[in-house]
N, C-alpha and C positions, 0 to 999 in steps of 0.2 A: 343618447344613442350615437355611437361614434360610426363614421362614414369614411370611406377611402377617399383622399384628396385626388380629384380626377386628373391632376397635372403632374403627379408623382407617383411613381411606383411606392408600395409600403415598404420595400426593401430594396432601395436603389442601387445598393452596392453588389447585388445578385443579378441584376438585369442590365443589359445593353440594348440599345436600340439603334435603327437607321431607318432613314427614308429609302422606300423602294417604288417602284413604279412597273406597271405591266400593261399589257394590251388586252382589251376584250371588245370583240366585234369593231375594231378600228378606233376605239377610244383609249386614251391613255389614263388608267385609273392610278391614285396615288395612294400608298399605304405606309404603315409603319411595321418593320420587322422586329420583335423583341426576341433576344436569345438570353440563355444563361451566361452571365460574365465569365465563367470558368468551362465554358463549353470546350469539348474537344472532340473532333471526328464529327461525321453527319449525325444531326439530331431528328428525332420523331418530331413531326410539325403538325401544327393545327391551324386552320382557318378560323378567326373568329368574327362574326357579326352580330349586330344589335338589331334592337326594336326598330319599328318603322319611323321613317323621316330622320333618323339619327346618322350621326358621323363617326368616324374612327376614334375620336377623343372621348367619347361618352363610354357606355358601358362595353363596347367592343374593346377598346383600349385598356380598359380596367381588367377585364378578364383575359386579355393577352398577356398584360403584364405579370398577373398571378401565374399563369400556366408557365411563362418564361421562367418565373422564379422557381418553378417545380420541375424544370429541366426539358421543356418543349421550345422548339422555334416557333414562335406564334406570331401570325399575321392578322393585322386589323387594317381595314382599307375602306375608301369612300366608294360606294356604288356609282354606276354610270349616271351623270346628272346630278350627283350630290357632293357636297364638300369641296375638296380640292381636285376632284376628278373630273375629266372632260365628259361631255356627252349633253344632247339636247333632244328632246325638251328638258328643262331642268325641274327637279322636284317633283318626278312622277313615281309614285310607289308602284312599281309595277313587277309583280312577281317573276314573270318569265324573263326579263332583262336581269334582275337580281340574282336570279338562279344560274343564268349563263355566266354572269360575273364571277360567282363562286367557282364554278368549273373552271374558268380562265385562271382564277386563283390558284387552283390546285396546279394547273399546268405549269405556271410561274414557279411555285415553291419546288416542285420536283426538278427544276433545270437549275436550282442553286446547289453549290458545292457543299454548303453547310447543312443541308437538309437530307435526309434518307427518304429518296422518292418511295420507297416502298412502304413507308408508314407515315401517310398524311391523312388526317381526319378533319372533321368539322364540328364546331360548336355554334350554334344558334341560339340567340337570347330573344325572347318573345315573338314577334311577328316573323323574323327572319328564320325562326325554327322551321317553318314550312318550307322556305327556299333551301335551307341546309339540308334537311331531309330529303329533299327532291333530288339535290345534287349528288348527295352520296348514294342515294338508290340508283343512280343512272350514270354515275361516272366510275370508271375503272381507276381512276387517280385517288380515290378517296376510300378508306377502310373502315371507319368507326364515324358514328355520329352521337353527338351529346346535345340534348336539348335543355336549356334552362328557361323556367318560367314560361313555358311553351304556350304559344298562342296559334292554335291549329283550328281555323275555322273553314266551313265549306259555305256555300251559297245559302243555305237554309239556315244556319246559324248568323250569317251576316245579316239576313232580313230580320230576325228576330232582335240582334244587337242595335241595328241602326234604324229603328223605327217602323218596321213593318214593309210589306211589299210596295205600297204605294210610294213611300218615302225613299226607297232603296231605288225605285224605277225613276223617280224625279232626279236622283242623284246621279244614276247612270246616264239618264237623257242630257244632264248637264255637261257630263264629260265627254259626250259625243258631239256636243255642239261645236259649231265654228269657232276657233279662237281659244278652245278649252285650255289647250296646252301652255297659253299666255296668261291665262286667269289663275292667279295664286291666291291662297287663304293663308291667315296666320296660323302655323302649326299648333302652337299652344299659347295660352295667357291666362293669368290670374284675373284680369278685368275685362276682357272682351269675350262677350258671350257667342260671338261668330266664328271664334278660333275652333280648329278641329278638336283639340283637347282643352276645354275650359277647365280651368282651376285643377288640372291634374298634377299630381305631385312630381317631384322631379324635374320635369320639364319647364316648369314655371319658377324655379328656385335657382337663383344665380350661384350658390354654394353647391349645387348639384348637376343638374344637366344643362341649365341654361347658361351655357358658356359661350365666348365668343365665335368659337367654331362652328356652333350649332346653326343650320340653316334656318330653322324654325318657319319654314315656309312649306306649303303643301299645294301642288297643282291640282286644279279641278279635274284635269285629265286622269287623274289617280283613280277616281271613283268607280270607273268600270272595271279596270284589272283587279282592283283591292276587293271589290264586293262580290266579283263572280269567282274569285279565285278559290279553288279547291285544295286545302292545304291536307285533307284526308287521303287524296288519292294515291299519294306516294306510299302509303302504308301496305298497300297491294304489291307494290313493287320491292320495298325494303327487306333485303334479307340479311345485312350487315348488322354487327352489334349496335345496340341502341341503349343510351342512357336518358332517363328523364329525371330532371331536378325541379322540384316545384313544392307546393303546399297547397292546401285546401283554399287558401284565400288568393290564389292567382287570377288573374283576370278572366280567364276562360277554361276552368277545370273541365268542363264538359268535353272540350276540344281534345284535352290530353286523354281523358277516359276513352273517347271514341277511338283515337288513335291507337291506344293501347289495346282495345278490344279488337281492333281490326288487323294490326300489323302480324305478320309472321316473324319478325325479327326478333334475335334473341335480345332481350330487354330486362335491363337492370333499373331499379327505380331507388331515389332519396326523395321522400316527402317530408318536408319540414312542419313546424307546428302552425296552428291556424293563425297565430299572431304575426307570421310572416306574409307581407304583402307581395303584390307584383313588383312594386315599386322597390321594396327592400332589396330583392334579387339584384338591382342595378347597382347599388353603391353602399348598403349597409354592411359594415366591416365584418361582423360575425357571419352574417348570411352569405356574403361574396366569399368569405374564407372557407365555410363548410361546401359551397357548391364547387368552388375551385378544387378543394381536396378531393371531391367525388370524381370530378372529371379527370383530374389528372390520373387518380388511381386506375379509372376506367379505361383512359387511353394507355396507360403503361402496362396493363395486364396482359 
């Protein structure tokens, strides 16, 4: 199985990149803007965000490079309190903060000379699908939204996934305790059973997601905002074009199905075969290529 090298674009001669920074609620966020090497004139743009706990060098950067190679100005960035970006407390998976960061990124992109401010869209991978859908639903600066391997839970789904009402209540209580923001857990591990993602593929593999830039840290203060988050709610507000790319074997197909049934947005779908897993969407060459092709066609339509 061939996978994309996380440190290099598959077609480096077709993509250029530069470090950028912008403000979000008083914090300086760091990002990388990828553009086609032969770009001329203002470009359509896309903000690309990745799975929970991740940084811009992981799947967000992978898809941003792919979309730049297909003609977009594509921004991957570190959320508030993650990676190279400012913000405290650190390592908190807070959907409200991350959604606000996406909206700030859209304002920043619209200010750039190389970007067509009337054609800015969003691509959310895994957990950030919920954040991205909400940002697009509520921001006049964003025109379309694409979701790849979407994780779209609500509180009821979270209870089922994370061990039932008692376990969820205990996690929320821990996140509300004094000092929770300074109490951190290992994000992913192949050997430590107390990690948040024990033996999860991608995150625990050095040639995939376990790269030096990855914080691999999870604040206990994350549990309440994460477990009580309703990623389904934006379906009622979203009226802009929506693309979902996934498979029957993604981590939370029920969430994608529920969102599809609920939304009034014009919807397109690409569903790959059962052999394609959640983690394959992050870096498996043929899967990323198929997903990026679909997203590019959708954004350019």
